[in-house]
N, C-alpha and C positions, 0 to 999 in steps of 0.2 A: 299113633303112639300116645299113651296117656301122659299128660304133663304133670310132673310132680311140682306142686305149688310150694313156695318158700314159706318157712316159719319165720317171717320177718314182719314187715308192716302188714297188718291184717287185710285181707280182701274178703268179699262176701262169701258167707257160708263155710269159711275155713274153720276147722275145729279149734284151732288156737294159734295166735301169732307167737312166734318163738324166735325173736332176735335177742341174743344175749351179748353182754359186754364181755369179750374174751380176748386175751392176747397171750400167745405163747411164742417165745422168741428163741434164744439160742439153745443149742444142744440137740441130741438125737430125737427122733420122733417119740412122742409120749403117748402111751396107751391110755385111753380113757374108757371106762366101762368094759363091757364084755367083748367088744369088737371095734376095730378101727384104730387109727393112730392120728395124732396131730403132727403135721410136718410143715416146715417153713416153705413158702413159695416166694420166688424172687419177684419183688415189686418194681425194682428199678428206680425207687425214690426213697428219700430219707424224710419225707414229709410225715408229720403226725397225722395218721389216718383216723378219722373219727367215726366213720360209718361204712357199712357194706350192705349191698342188696343184690340178690340173685333172683332172676325170673325163673330159671330152671337149672339143671345141673351144669349147664355150659355157660350161660350168659349172665354176667355179673358186672357190678361197678363198685368202686371204692372211692371215698372222697376224704379230703383233709385240709390241713392248713395251707395258706397262700394259694388257694384255688386248685389244689392238687386233685386231679380227676383221672382215674384209671379204669380201664375196661378189659374184660376177658371174654372170649368166645369158646374157650376150651376148658372150662372148669377151674381156671386159675393156674394151669400149667404155665401159661404165659400171660403176663399182664402188660398192657400197652398204655403209655402215657397219652392222654388226650390233650388237645389244645386247651389251655386254661381258660375257662369261661369268665373268670374274674381273678383278681389278685387277693380278694377277700377270703376269709376262712369259710370252708364248706363244712357245715355241721351235720347235715343229714341228706340222705338220698333215697328216692322212691321212684320206681318205674311201674306203671300200670300195664305196659306192653313193651315190646321191643323198640317202639318208636317214641312213646310218650313218657316223659320222666320229669322229676322235680328235684331241685336242690334248695336247701335252706342255707342262706348266706348271712354272715355277720361282718360288718365293716369295723375296723379298728377305730377307736375314738380319736387316735392320733392322725388318722388319714381323712377324717371328715373335712370336706372343703367349706361347708357352711353349717350354721347351727340348725338349718332346716333340712339337712340331708338325713334320710333314715339310717338308723344303725342296722336294721334287718330288712331283708327282702328275699324274694324267691327268684329262681331261674327255672324256666320251663323249656323243654325240647319236644318237638314233634317229629324229629327225624333221627332218633336214636343217639342224640348227643352231638351230631355234626354241627348244629347251631343251637344257641340258647337265647331266649328272650327274657328280659327282666320283667318281673311282675311285682308291683307294689301291693303291700298287704296292710300296713299299719296306718296309712293315711296321715293325719296330722300328729299322730303319736310317734314322733320320730325317734324317741329315746328307747322305745320298746326293744328288748332282745327276744328273739325267737330261737328255739333250739331243736324242735322236733316237728315232723310232719307225719300224718297218717290219714288213710282213706278207708271208708267203709265200703265204697263202691267207686265206679268211675266218675260219678258226679259229686258225691258228698265227701268232703275232707276237712281236716283241721290242722292248724299249725299253732304252736303254743310255746310259752316261755316264762319270762320274769313277770312278777307282780300279778299273777293270775291271768296273764294275757292269753286269750283264746280267740282265734279267728276261724270262721267257718266259710266254706264255699259250698253252694248247692248246684253249681253249674259247671263243674269240672275245672274250676280255677279261673274262670273268666272274671268273677267278682268275688270279693272277700268282705266279710263284715265281722265286727267284734261281738262276742257273746258275753252276757252277764253270767258270772259264776260266783259261788259263795266262798271265794278265797282271794287273798292278795298275795299268796305265797308263790314262789317259783314252781312252775310245773315242769317235771323232768321226764316222765314216762307215761305211755298210754297204750291202749289196745282196744280194738273193736272186735267183738266176738262174731257179730253178724251186722246186718244193716240197722238193727235196733239197739243193741246193747253195747255199751262201751264204758271204759274206766280211765281216769287220769289220776296220777299220783305226783306228789311233790314235797317241798319243804314243809316244816311244821306238821308232819304226819298227815298231810293232806290226802284225802281220797275223795274224788268226785265220780259220780256215776250217772249214766243216762239209760233210759229204757225206751226212748222215743226218737231214736236216730239223731240224738244230739240237739234236739229242739230246746230242751231244758236240761240243766245239770243240777244235781243235789249232792250234798255232802254225805259221804259214806261214813261208816263207823258204828259203834265206838272202836277205836284202835287201842288195843291193850299192848303196851310196849314199855320195856324198862328204860327206853331212851327218852320217855317223857314227851311233852308236846313239841319239843324242839327237834325230835327225830326227823331226819330227812329220808323220804322215800324216793328212790331213783328209778325203779322199774316195776312193772306189773305184768302178770300173765294169767289168763283164764283158759280153762279147758272146756267149760260149759257155763250155763247161766248161773250156777251155784258155786263152783269150786275155782278158787283163784289164789294167787300168791303175790306178795309184794316184798321188795327188799330195800335196804337202805343203810344208813350210817351205823358204824359199830357192829357189823355182822348181823344186823337186824333182818330176820325173816318172819313175815306174817302170813297167815293162811286164813281163808274164809270158806265156809261151806253154805252160806246163805246169800250169795250174790254180792257180798260186800257190805251187808248191813252190820256185820260185826266181824272183828278180826282178832286172832289169837297168835301170840308169838310162838315160833318154833325154835328149837335149839340148833343153831347153825354150826357150833363148835369153832367159830372163827371170830376174831375181833376187828378185822379189817372192814372198811366200808365196802358194801356190795352195791354195784352200779346197775345191775339188771338181772332179771330172772326169766327163764322160759321153760314151760312144761309142754311135753308132747301129748301127755294124757294125764289121768289122775294119779299115776304112779311115778313117772320118770320126769325129772326136771334138773336144770342146771342154774347155778347162780355164780357170778364172778365179780371181782372188784379190785380194790387197791392191793398193792404189794404182791401182785401175781396170784391172788387168791382165786381158786376154782373149786367149787363144791358141787356135789352131785348126789341126787337121791333117786331111789327106785321104789320107794314106799310112800310117796306123797308128802315127804318132808318129815316123817316121824324120825328118820335117821338121815343125817347129811354127812357125807364123807369128803374130806379134802382130797383133791387130785393134784398131782405134781404138774407144775406148769413151766418149771425151769426159767422163770423170770420174776423180777421184782417190780416190773412195770405196772402202772395202773392199767387195768384191763378195759378195753373199749368194747365195741359192739360186735355181734356175730350173727350170721344168717345161716339157717339150715334149709335144705331142700330135702324133705323126708327126714328120716332119723339118721341116715348113714352118711350123708354128705353135708358138710358144713364149712364155713369160712369165717375167719375172724381177723380184725385189723387193729392196729394200734400205733404206738410210738415208733419213730425211726423207720417208717415205711413198712412196718411188720404186717405180713399177711400169712396166716397159717390156714391149712385145710385139714379137715377131718376125713380120713379115708386112707388108702394105700400111700405109704411114703414114697415119694418120687424124687425129692430134692434134698440135698444136704443143707444144713442150716448155716447161714452166714454168721459172722460174729455179732454178738448183741451190742446194741447201742443204748447206753443208759441215759435217761432224762436227767436234766439238772434239777436241783432241789426246787427251784422256782417253778419249773414246768410241772413237776409232780404236785406241788402245792396248788397250782392253778387248776389242775384237774379235780382235786379234792374240793375246791371251793365252787367251781362252776362246771364241772364234769365235761362239758362238750365244747368248751371254747377253743 
């Protein structure tokens, strides 16, 4: 059987990584596009879920606050709580196989036991999540916050976050070292198109790109945006070496046709912050963000259409396996799946004002 690879964290030779921040909560299934519906799946938790990753149409994981870790082996029809590997927040999840996986963890400053204890660290499993081993990344830089992890192949990966922090492994995570990059801004999104080409985006309209497997990074641009130099870019997606999109604050959508050397704004028709964008090909893509915003294009972004999401929640991340099967996670243990509706939706749980503001300020905390 041919395995459908996920449009999430990119893996070698995939056409494009497509993890989108999406959250659809209460109400009946919502039709998006020409086929399929979004329907609520019972998660069994009220934790704020920050990330989701699927290896194929059956096997997936979702992670969130207070060490919440969920797993499914039936496409999300049933989700099972896993033993919490930590009480700290889990901000990202990636699996290279059914056995080997990674979690990005952040410890609350109020729980730090000593001033030398790192704020951020990784957890690794080699037995499908049955056990986890802590992996230190930041060394003496104990105050660094990390928010995302991505791999270009089984050996080469990156984890990144505040103040331009970018750490690389070239040996499958056995060792990590910090890389020099031309920014001190918060890095929030990234994608690798193949083993050579990758892009990172972040605050201050930051775009970084590499064409040599991440050995060196250079600033992309110029970025033409009405948001000015303070515009925050939260997510990025490429379909080939030339065509890509980035999204950010105030409904910002940018597109490039020259591999990121220059960017032009597209009209998104929304004002809410957009947290991520994913394209399947040069025509079809999705972007989502604050206030339940979901927008969709089928013409490369020349026209973006708002889609009903039935939620005012900040929209977190989503993972697709192929075009027709997808999952998204968010506040209140929300998990929704794109495909045939099989479950009725439970009541919506609304985030507090402080929680919503926190997502806007630091998206993945």
